[in-house]
LOSE-991781 format. One record per residue (C-alpha): y, z, x. Coordinates in steps of 0.05 Angstrom, whole numbers, padded with zeros to 5 digits. Layout:
REM residues N
NODE     yy     zz     xx
NODE      Y      Z      X
...
END
This chain:
REM residues 439
NODE     yy     zz     xx
NODE -00371 -00890  00578
NODE -00393 -00827  00617
NODE -00443 -00790  00592
NODE -00433 -00722  00558
NODE -00485 -00677  00581
NODE -00503 -00626  00535
NODE -00545 -00559  00532
NODE -00560 -00510  00490
NODE -00549 -00451  00539
NODE -00579 -00395  00487
NODE -00607 -00385  00422
NODE -00606 -00323  00377
NODE -00684 -00316  00354
NODE -00720 -00288  00409
NODE -00781 -00277  00365
NODE -00853 -00305  00369
NODE -00858 -00378  00359
NODE -00921 -00383  00338
NODE -00937 -00369  00263
NODE -01026 -00366  00259
NODE -01013 -00378  00182
NODE -01055 -00445  00185
NODE -01120 -00398  00216
NODE -01100 -00341  00171
NODE -01180 -00337  00143
NODE -01211 -00349  00210
NODE -01238 -00289  00250
NODE -01192 -00255  00295
NODE -01213 -00279  00371
NODE -01212 -00226  00419
NODE -01201 -00270  00497
NODE -01195 -00203  00536
NODE -01264 -00189  00520
NODE -01296 -00259  00520
NODE -01262 -00262  00597
NODE -01276 -00188  00614
NODE -01332 -00208  00662
NODE -01286 -00240  00713
NODE -01270 -00208  00778
NODE -01201 -00184  00784
NODE -01176 -00253  00824
NODE -01103 -00274  00819
NODE -01109 -00311  00758
NODE -01070 -00371  00797
NODE -01128 -00376  00844
NODE -01197 -00375  00806
NODE -01252 -00425  00815
NODE -01303 -00420  00765
NODE -01380 -00443  00762
NODE -01407 -00507  00738
NODE -01440 -00482  00684
NODE -01390 -00434  00663
NODE -01420 -00438  00584
NODE -01489 -00424  00611
NODE -01470 -00366  00660
NODE -01423 -00313  00679
NODE -01419 -00316  00751
NODE -01354 -00332  00778
NODE -01332 -00348  00844
NODE -01278 -00371  00879
NODE -01289 -00402  00942
NODE -01225 -00440  00953
NODE -01152 -00419  00926
NODE -01126 -00475  00898
NODE -01057 -00460  00872
NODE -01013 -00516  00842
NODE -00939 -00513  00842
NODE -00897 -00512  00775
NODE -00853 -00570  00786
NODE -00815 -00567  00713
NODE -00819 -00516  00657
NODE -00782 -00520  00581
NODE -00779 -00465  00533
NODE -00748 -00528  00488
NODE -00724 -00599  00511
NODE -00655 -00631  00509
NODE -00619 -00686  00513
NODE -00573 -00730  00551
NODE -00524 -00738  00485
NODE -00463 -00789  00492
NODE -00416 -00746  00462
NODE -00405 -00671  00430
NODE -00396 -00718  00364
NODE -00471 -00755  00371
NODE -00501 -00674  00389
NODE -00473 -00639  00333
NODE -00496 -00692  00281
NODE -00562 -00694  00301
NODE -00563 -00616  00296
NODE -00534 -00612  00222
NODE -00574 -00676  00201
NODE -00637 -00643  00226
NODE -00654 -00707  00260
NODE -00659 -00661  00324
NODE -00694 -00587  00317
NODE -00698 -00568  00383
NODE -00767 -00528  00372
NODE -00805 -00591  00339
NODE -00805 -00634  00403
NODE -00869 -00635  00442
NODE -00881 -00653  00511
NODE -00934 -00715  00510
NODE -00956 -00758  00568
NODE -00918 -00775  00633
NODE -00919 -00828  00688
NODE -00882 -00834  00749
NODE -00851 -00900  00779
NODE -00812 -00886  00843
NODE -00760 -00831  00838
NODE -00768 -00826  00758
NODE -00817 -00792  00714
NODE -00828 -00823  00648
NODE -00853 -00775  00584
NODE -00870 -00786  00514
NODE -00853 -00739  00467
NODE -00895 -00754  00397
NODE -00861 -00735  00341
NODE -00918 -00694  00301
NODE -00857 -00659  00267
NODE -00791 -00686  00245
NODE -00729 -00672  00285
NODE -00752 -00709  00354
NODE -00698 -00755  00360
NODE -00723 -00800  00421
NODE -00796 -00808  00426
NODE -00798 -00835  00498
NODE -00760 -00810  00563
NODE -00746 -00813  00635
NODE -00724 -00760  00679
NODE -00688 -00792  00739
NODE -00697 -00768  00814
NODE -00752 -00725  00791
NODE -00782 -00681  00845
NODE -00744 -00612  00850
NODE -00770 -00554  00810
NODE -00730 -00544  00751
NODE -00724 -00508  00679
NODE -00704 -00540  00615
NODE -00679 -00604  00651
NODE -00643 -00655  00614
NODE -00688 -00716  00588
NODE -00657 -00780  00574
NODE -00679 -00834  00522
NODE -00716 -00898  00554
NODE -00698 -00955  00547
NODE -00633 -00923  00511
NODE -00616 -00887  00457
NODE -00615 -00947  00410
NODE -00691 -00973  00428
NODE -00699 -00902  00401
NODE -00672 -00914  00336
NODE -00731 -00915  00281
NODE -00700 -00935  00231
NODE -00717 -01005  00251
NODE -00796 -01017  00262
NODE -00779 -01062  00319
NODE -00754 -00998  00365
NODE -00795 -00940  00385
NODE -00823 -00905  00332
NODE -00870 -00844  00349
NODE -00899 -00851  00422
NODE -00961 -00814  00453
NODE -01000 -00849  00509
NODE -00966 -00888  00567
NODE -00983 -00927  00633
NODE -00953 -00957  00692
NODE -00988 -01019  00732
NODE -00985 -01031  00795
NODE -00925 -01086  00778
NODE -00881 -01034  00752
NODE -00894 -01052  00677
NODE -00893 -00983  00631
NODE -00942 -00997  00577
NODE -00928 -00960  00516
NODE -00968 -00940  00453
NODE -00924 -00931  00396
NODE -00986 -00913  00352
NODE -00978 -00844  00332
NODE -00987 -00855  00243
NODE -01007 -00788  00223
NODE -00970 -00727  00181
NODE -00941 -00780  00143
NODE -00889 -00794  00218
NODE -00875 -00865  00218
NODE -00924 -00895  00173
NODE -00869 -00944  00152
NODE -00875 -00985  00216
NODE -00952 -01010  00242
NODE -00974 -00987  00308
NODE -00959 -01030  00368
NODE -00964 -01038  00446
NODE -00889 -01044  00481
NODE -00895 -01072  00557
NODE -00825 -01056  00595
NODE -00814 -01078  00667
NODE -00787 -01019  00705
NODE -00765 -01078  00759
NODE -00713 -01106  00708
NODE -00683 -01034  00683
NODE -00733 -01021  00630
NODE -00725 -01098  00601
NODE -00782 -01096  00532
NODE -00815 -01157  00554
NODE -00877 -01160  00502
NODE -00892 -01124  00439
NODE -00955 -01136  00411
NODE -00975 -01107  00334
NODE -01047 -01080  00321
NODE -01071 -01107  00258
NODE -01083 -01044  00203
NODE -01167 -01070  00212
NODE -01161 -01041  00283
NODE -01107 -00983  00277
NODE -01092 -00953  00207
NODE -01017 -00962  00187
NODE -01026 -00894  00156
NODE -01075 -00841  00196
NODE -01081 -00884  00259
NODE -01073 -00853  00318
NODE -01064 -00880  00387
NODE -01071 -00826  00440
NODE -01089 -00848  00502
NODE -01096 -00915  00554
NODE -01124 -00935  00610
NODE -01103 -01006  00649
NODE -01149 -01059  00675
NODE -01107 -01112  00719
NODE -01169 -01158  00724
NODE -01181 -01218  00681
NODE -01111 -01228  00653
NODE -01098 -01154  00634
NODE -01137 -01110  00599
NODE -01111 -01039  00565
NODE -01179 -00989  00532
NODE -01147 -00952  00483
NODE -01168 -00890  00455
NODE -01150 -00885  00371
NODE -01159 -00811  00351
NODE -01157 -00821  00286
NODE -01196 -00771  00233
NODE -01214 -00834  00191
NODE -01229 -00894  00242
NODE -01235 -00859  00305
NODE -01257 -00909  00359
NODE -01243 -00946  00437
NODE -01202 -00996  00427
NODE -01191 -01063  00476
NODE -01131 -01098  00484
NODE -01131 -01169  00531
NODE -01064 -01180  00551
NODE -01086 -01261  00570
NODE -01116 -01271  00493
NODE -01060 -01223  00459
NODE -01115 -01198  00427
NODE -01152 -01128  00408
NODE -01216 -01110  00377
NODE -01246 -01042  00366
NODE -01312 -01009  00388
NODE -01332 -00956  00342
NODE -01392 -00901  00355
NODE -01419 -00835  00336
NODE -01404 -00812  00413
NODE -01327 -00824  00387
NODE -01332 -00770  00338
NODE -01328 -00695  00348
NODE -01399 -00657  00356
NODE -01400 -00611  00295
NODE -01436 -00564  00335
NODE -01386 -00549  00386
NODE -01321 -00575  00359
NODE -01294 -00505  00344
NODE -01260 -00482  00396
NODE -01211 -00414  00416
NODE -01143 -00428  00455
NODE -01078 -00388  00465
NODE -01111 -00340  00405
NODE -01111 -00388  00355
NODE -01187 -00421  00332
NODE -01186 -00502  00330
NODE -01231 -00512  00270
NODE -01208 -00586  00249
NODE -01261 -00628  00291
NODE -01222 -00684  00340
NODE -01248 -00742  00355
NODE -01249 -00786  00418
NODE -01185 -00773  00458
NODE -01190 -00773  00543
NODE -01202 -00831  00579
NODE -01206 -00858  00648
NODE -01225 -00920  00691
NODE -01260 -00926  00760
NODE -01231 -00952  00819
NODE -01199 -01021  00822
NODE -01234 -01036  00879
NODE -01306 -01025  00840
NODE -01328 -01089  00818
NODE -01375 -01052  00760
NODE -01320 -01014  00730
NODE -01332 -00965  00681
NODE -01289 -00927  00625
NODE -01303 -00855  00616
NODE -01282 -00814  00556
NODE -01294 -00755  00516
NODE -01277 -00724  00448
NODE -01233 -00658  00441
NODE -01281 -00628  00390
NODE -01344 -00639  00439
NODE -01368 -00624  00511
NODE -01401 -00688  00528
NODE -01373 -00739  00567
NODE -01390 -00818  00565
NODE -01387 -00884  00597
NODE -01383 -00955  00588
NODE -01382 -01015  00632
NODE -01321 -01055  00631
NODE -01362 -01117  00628
NODE -01387 -01091  00547
NODE -01316 -01074  00538
NODE -01280 -01142  00550
NODE -01337 -01183  00508
NODE -01311 -01183  00443
NODE -01368 -01218  00412
NODE -01414 -01150  00435
NODE -01397 -01111  00377
NODE -01431 -01162  00327
NODE -01495 -01145  00342
NODE -01497 -01072  00359
NODE -01527 -01080  00426
NODE -01471 -01057  00465
NODE -01489 -00984  00444
NODE -01537 -00990  00495
NODE -01493 -00991  00552
NODE -01462 -00921  00528
NODE -01489 -00870  00583
NODE -01485 -00794  00565
NODE -01461 -00770  00634
NODE -01469 -00686  00619
NODE -01432 -00634  00591
NODE -01362 -00611  00610
NODE -01353 -00533  00627
NODE -01299 -00543  00559
NODE -01263 -00584  00522
NODE -01216 -00642  00547
NODE -01154 -00671  00527
NODE -01136 -00714  00587
NODE -01167 -00742  00646
NODE -01163 -00790  00705
NODE -01198 -00824  00763
NODE -01165 -00824  00827
NODE -01174 -00877  00885
NODE -01231 -00827  00916
NODE -01275 -00836  00852
NODE -01257 -00770  00831
NODE -01245 -00752  00761
NODE -01200 -00696  00738
NODE -01206 -00677  00675
NODE -01164 -00626  00630
NODE -01201 -00557  00608
NODE -01158 -00536  00536
NODE -01203 -00467  00522
NODE -01214 -00457  00595
NODE -01140 -00459  00615
NODE -01159 -00504  00667
NODE -01177 -00563  00710
NODE -01225 -00592  00730
NODE -01253 -00651  00778
NODE -01320 -00693  00790
NODE -01335 -00743  00837
NODE -01365 -00797  00795
NODE -01418 -00821  00845
NODE -01455 -00759  00843
NODE -01489 -00722  00780
NODE -01445 -00679  00736
NODE -01478 -00616  00750
NODE -01435 -00615  00815
NODE -01370 -00619  00776
NODE -01333 -00565  00781
NODE -01262 -00524  00751
NODE -01224 -00526  00804
NODE -01156 -00484  00776
NODE -01144 -00437  00714
NODE -01094 -00395  00695
NODE -01093 -00364  00622
NODE -01009 -00348  00617
NODE -00985 -00414  00647
NODE -01038 -00468  00629
NODE -01034 -00467  00551
NODE -01071 -00527  00527
NODE -01090 -00562  00586
NODE -01059 -00634  00563
NODE -01050 -00695  00608
NODE -01057 -00716  00678
NODE -01019 -00766  00720
NODE -01010 -00784  00787
NODE -00959 -00811  00837
NODE -00961 -00855  00898
NODE -00954 -00795  00948
NODE -01010 -00763  00939
NODE -01002 -00712  00885
NODE -01032 -00701  00820
NODE -00998 -00670  00756
NODE -01022 -00642  00696
NODE -00983 -00616  00628
NODE -00994 -00551  00591
NODE -00961 -00567  00519
NODE -00974 -00512  00480
NODE -01004 -00570  00425
NODE -01037 -00530  00380
NODE -00977 -00500  00356
NODE -00953 -00571  00331
NODE -01013 -00606  00306
NODE -01017 -00574  00233
NODE -00945 -00575  00192
NODE -00960 -00518  00162
NODE -00959 -00481  00225
NODE -00891 -00440  00237
NODE -00848 -00453  00301
NODE -00784 -00416  00313
NODE -00738 -00422  00378
NODE -00742 -00374  00436
NODE -00736 -00368  00503
NODE -00800 -00372  00516
NODE -00839 -00423  00564
NODE -00871 -00471  00519
NODE -00885 -00529  00564
NODE -00904 -00538  00645
NODE -00911 -00590  00686
NODE -00958 -00574  00754
NODE -00966 -00609  00816
NODE -01025 -00608  00860
NODE -01035 -00649  00929
NODE -01101 -00682  00931
NODE -01071 -00736  00988
NODE -01098 -00799  00930
NODE -01078 -00848  00886
NODE -01086 -00858  00825
NODE -01147 -00912  00797
NODE -01085 -00965  00795
NODE -01093 -00970  00871
END
């Protein structure tokens, strides 16, 4: 059957899409006053001094201007036919204003994108945009691998996906583990592997035990893949109940979890502002990165959303499940420094440079991990377009991508959303001339 491509072209409501109800007891935040000391540079070209939290000195020695590859005011799908679309709207299986963009990854000419279900009305949680590359607004996304495998009435199917990764062999690693806000809690969290060289065939499923990731309250957020020693995935569990760093061994088909105080939000700095809203929930471990594959002594880097500290730990420690029992592994955790702001996503490229998002600075930073963290810098900021800098990805043509997801609007169920023509999501592209940590 030929697909009937249906896109909603107009909406009646053009009012503001964000009701600040969740934050009504918090003091107002005057962003203009906060940033009043910034010189009159074009916003898209700002660079800011390394220790922004301790200095009001701003400069812009290099003009770094990412381009916007995709942007959406809402996300819509390639429906099979008009009847399927109408049924989804009428039954509220599809609520356009509730669809949020999550992680992105690239393989050949396609972009794979997760759509986490923080609210009801998201009919597919894993999607693909084929022949990615040309700028587009409100481009339609296609459920991956199919509509059927996104049917969440069957626990074997995809339920609620956020973190994804694609290894050097073309295997798509998918974290189906968002189990918060009473969403998807009837099914245990799991990891699925799809072979993109075989039309997305499902080749492996691993279900996490409840003692590793909670079926009610677990939040598998992001992952990096280590292809040595039979294959490992290092996974952040952003659960407010039981946060930690999960290790999955593909060879053993087994998982274990490291828990430490560094994986909880720092209550001294957990509160921050973005887009006029205050985020007061202490958000735990989230961003994760892995040093490049040629290195013998590799490290995993991580940070919490609700803190400024950046930490690292050796993969030799993480691969050793028995090291958990005596607690001595904690001596292997290193505090590297304090970032300029609060971070969601991060990634290391093949040149050993860590790129990390800065939510409350509306931008992105970088640091060569071979140097002291004092050498880190913010390379791009834009208060108008980089609203909640979220995930980072790289392709094999030398481009780095990062998303701006307005995630703060979706995290709390009490926040009312409305469908508007305003742009909510953007994917930026920046040329670095490097590949990801996997290559």
